[in-house]
TORDOPA-343044 format. One line per 2 residues: number of its first residue (from 1); their letters; for each residue x, y, z of N, C-alpha, C. Coordinates in steps of 0.1 Angstrom, whole numbers, plus 5000, padded with zeros to 4 digits. Atoms other than C-alpha are relative to their C-alpha. Layout:
! TORDOPA-343044
NUM	A	X:Y:Z:X:Y:Z:X:Y:Z  ...
***
This chain:
! TORDOPA-343044
1	XX	5001:5011:4988:9708:1001:8797:4995:5008:5009  5010:4995:4987:9685:1006:8821:5008:4994:5014
3	XX	4993:5002:4988:9702:1007:8858:4990:5002:5012  5005:5002:4984:9688:1005:8896:5003:4998:5007
5	XX	4996:5002:4986:9693:1001:8931:4996:4985:5003  5006:5013:4994:9690:0962:8945:5003:5001:5012
7	XX	4998:5003:4987:9688:0954:8978:4989:4987:5004  5008:5013:4997:9679:0917:8982:4994:5000:4986
9	XX	5007:4998:5016:9653:0913:8956:4991:5010:5001  5009:4988:5006:9638:0945:8958:5008:5007:4990
11	XX	4991:4991:5013:9644:0968:8926:4996:5013:5001  5000:4989:4999:9646:1004:8927:5006:5009:4986
13	XX	4996:4996:5009:9646:1015:8894:5005:5015:4994  4996:4984:4999:9663:1048:8880:4998:5004:4988
15	XX	5006:4995:5013:9664:1050:8844:5015:4996:4987  4986:4997:5009:9697:1053:8816:5010:5002:5010
17	XX	4991:4997:4987:9729:1047:8834:5009:5014:4998  4990:4987:4999:9745:1080:8819:4994:5009:5008
19	XX	5011:4989:4989:9716:1095:8838:5004:4999:5014  4997:5004:4985:9729:1079:8872:5015:5006:4998
21	XX	4989:4992:4999:9762:1089:8862:5001:5018:4998  5004:4985:4998:9751:1126:8857:5000:5005:5013
23	XX	5002:4994:4993:9741:1126:8889:5012:5003:5011  4988:5000:4990:9772:1113:8908:5009:5010:4994
25	XX	4990:4987:5008:9792:1137:8881:4997:5013:5007  5006:4986:4998:9772:1165:8892:5005:5003:5020
27	XX	4997:5000:4984:9777:1158:8934:5016:5002:4998  4988:4999:5000:9814:1153:8925:5008:5015:4998
29	XX	4994:4986:4999:9820:1186:8909:4998:5010:5007  5002:4990:4992:9802:1206:8927:5001:5002:5016
31	XX	5002:4995:4986:9804:1197:8962:5013:4991:5003  4990:5008:4995:9838:1173:8959:5013:5010:4999
33	XX	4990:4987:5006:9866:1203:8955:5015:4989:4998  4988:5005:5003:9895:1177:8961:4996:4986:4991
35	XX	5000:5011:5009:9881:1153:8935:4989:4992:5005  5006:5012:4998:9862:1120:8930:5002:4994:5009
37	XX	4996:5006:4990:9851:1103:8962:5005:5004:5012  4990:4999:4990:9872:1123:8985:4990:5008:5012
39	XX	5011:4999:4990:9839:1139:9005:4990:4990:5002  5009:5007:4998:9813:1116:8999:5008:4982:4991
41	XX	4991:5010:5007:9837:1081:8995:4988:4985:4998  5007:5013:5001:9808:1055:9003:4988:5002:4987
43	XX	5006:4998:5011:9784:1071:8978:5007:5000:4983  4989:4999:5009:9813:1078:8952:5003:4993:4995
45	XX	4994:5011:5006:9831:1051:8955:4998:4988:4999  5010:5015:4998:9814:1023:8970:4989:4996:4993
47	XX	5013:4999:5008:9781:1026:8956:5000:5002:4982  4997:4997:5014:9791:1042:8921:5009:4989:4994
49	XX	4991:5011:5004:9813:1010:8917:4989:4988:5000  5007:5012:5000:9788:0986:8921:4992:4996:5012
51	XX	5011:5004:4985:9780:0979:8958:5004:5007:5011  4999:4990:4986:9779:0998:8992:4997:4986:5009
53	XX	5003:5009:4992:9782:0971:9021:4991:5005:5010  5009:4993:4986:9754:0972:9049:5010:5006:5010
55	XX	4991:4990:4988:9783:0983:9073:5001:5012:5002  4994:4989:5002:9785:1012:9057:4984:5014:4996
57	XX	5016:4994:5006:9744:1022:9053:4999:5010:5008  5002:4985:4991:9741:1046:9081:5009:5012:4994
59	XX	4994:4985:5006:9768:1069:9070:4998:5003:4986  5002:4999:5011:9760:1063:9035:4984:5010:5000
61	XX	5010:4990:4999:9726:1079:9047:5002:5014:5000  4998:4988:4996:9740:1108:9060:5009:5007:4990
63	XX	4995:4996:5010:9761:1113:9032:4990:5007:4988  5010:4997:5010:9730:1115:9010:4990:5008:5004
65	XX	5008:4987:4998:9711:1140:9030:5009:5009:5000  4991:4989:5001:9741:1161:9033:5001:5005:4984
67	XX	4999:4990:5012:9744:1166:8995:4988:5001:4993  5011:4991:5002:9709:1170:8990:4996:5011:5005
69	XX	5003:4985:4996:9706:1199:9011:5012:5010:4994  4987:4984:5012:9743:1216:8991:4992:4997:4990
71	XX	4999:5003:5019:9728:1203:8957:4987:5012:5001  5009:4989:5006:9700:1234:8967:5002:5009:4995
73	XX	4990:4987:5002:9726:1261:8964:5003:4997:4985  4993:5002:5016:9731:1252:8925:4985:4998:4993
75	XX	5012:5000:5016:9705:1262:8896:5001:4986:4987  4999:5009:5012:9694:1235:8871:5010:4999:4989
77	XX	4992:4998:5011:9717:1252:8848:5013:4995:5000  4989:5005:4993:9746:1239:8869:5001:4984:4998
79	XX	4998:5014:5000:9741:1200:8860:5012:4998:4992  4989:5005:5009:9770:1182:8848:4993:4985:4995
81	XX	5005:5012:5011:9762:1154:8822:5011:4991:5006  4986:5006:5000:9800:1142:8824:5011:5003:5004
83	XX	4988:4997:4995:9827:1148:8846:5010:4999:4994  4982:5004:5010:9852:1135:8820:4998:5007:4985
85	XX	4999:4988:5011:9836:1157:8793:4988:5009:5005  5012:4988:4995:9821:1190:8807:4994:5009:4987
87	XX	5007:4996:5015:9812:1197:8768:4989:4992:4999  5012:5011:5000:9783:1169:8772:4990:5008:5007
89	XX	5011:4993:4991:9750:1184:8781:4987:4987:4998  5007:5012:4998:9719:1165:8791:4993:4998:4983
91	XX	5008:5004:5013:9700:1150:8759:4986:5009:5000  5017:4992:4998:9665:1172:8769:5008:5016:4998
93	XX	4994:4981:4997:9691:1204:8772:4987:5012:5011  5005:4992:4987:9673:1233:8792:4983:4999:5000
95	XX	5016:5006:5000:9638:1217:8785:4994:4993:5011  5011:5007:4988:9625:1207:8821:4992:5005:5007
97	XX	5007:4994:4992:9600:1212:8842:5001:5009:5008  5003:4988:4994:9588:1242:8859:5002:4998:5017
99	XX	4999:5006:4988:9588:1220:8892:5016:4995:5003  4983:5004:4996:9629:1215:8889:5003:5014:5004
101	XX	4996:4988:4991:9640:1244:8913:5015:5004:5001  4987:4998:4995:9677:1237:8921:5001:4984:4996
103	XX	4992:5009:5006:9699:1207:8913:4996:4989:5014  5007:5013:4988:9682:1188:8949:4993:4992:4992
105	XX	5014:5007:5004:9652:1180:8927:5002:4997:4984  4999:5005:5017:9666:1177:8892:4998:4986:4995
107	XX	5002:5014:5004:9672:1141:8888:4989:4994:5004  5012:5007:4997:9641:1126:8883:4997:4986:4990
109	XX	5003:5016:5007:9638:1085:8873:4996:4999:4988  5008:5006:5012:9622:1071:8845:4989:4996:5003
111	XX	5014:4997:4992:9595:1065:8868:4992:5009:5006  5001:4985:4995:9591:1102:8877:5002:5002:5013
113	XX	4994:4999:4985:9606:1099:8908:5008:5006:5005  4989:4992:4994:9631:1120:8925:5011:4991:5004
115	XX	4989:5009:4995:9663:1101:8923:5005:5000:5015  4998:4998:4991:9674:1111:8956:4993:4994:5010
117	XX	5013:5009:4991:9645:1098:8972:5001:4987:5000  5000:5016:5005:9643:1065:8955:5015:4996:5007
119	XX	4992:5004:4996:9679:1062:8967:5002:5002:5015  5001:5002:4986:9671:1070:9002:4993:4987:5004
121	XX	5002:5010:5002:9649:1043:8999:5004:4991:5001  4992:5014:4998:9667:1018:8989:5010:4998:5013
123	XX	4995:4999:4984:9691:1027:9021:4996:4996:5008  5009:5003:4985:9667:1029:9044:4994:4981:5003
125	XX	5005:5014:5001:9654:0993:9030:5013:4991:5001  4990:5007:4998:9688:0981:9030:5007:4999:5013
127	XX	4996:5002:4984:9696:0990:9067:4986:4990:5006  5010:5010:4998:9661:0975:9073:5002:4985:5003
129	XX	4998:5014:4997:9668:0942:9060:5010:4994:4999  4987:5003:4999:9705:0942:9068:5009:4996:4986
131	XX	4997:5008:5016:9716:0938:9030:5011:5009:4995  4988:4991:5008:9745:0954:9009:4985:5006:4989
133	XX	5008:4986:5010:9729:0983:8980:5007:4994:4989  4994:5003:5009:9741:0973:8947:4993:5007:4986
135	XX	5005:4991:5010:9736:0993:8915:4999:4985:4987  4999:5011:5005:9728:0967:8890:4991:5005:4981
137	XX	5005:4996:5018:9721:0970:8847:4988:4988:4999  5010:5009:5005:9689:0950:8833:5000:5005:4986
***
């Protein structure tokens, strides 16, 4: 099932739900030593659970900026496909583009866009149009 970020009537496609879960799993596993949502509660608790209210957008942008910078310290081989089952691996295995140098640029949407860039665009659009951002399945 395809998922994306929705801001009012704007749509930012991501890809399969497992792929988006992998992004959040990777962030939590490597950057939140005290567990899911403890360091990045806006993105990993509110947005991940479906909706981030407009009043939190500015702080969520700070979270994703910090996440992007921190993920530069991890190699592509350190991706987490599913934090609940660490034995699971991406369906493509180790067969990734040479352009992927670390986990900050590992996640590429079904449209070939960088996931973090798309999330930032969606958050900035939400800020501009004073709207919540939601994860929706289509």
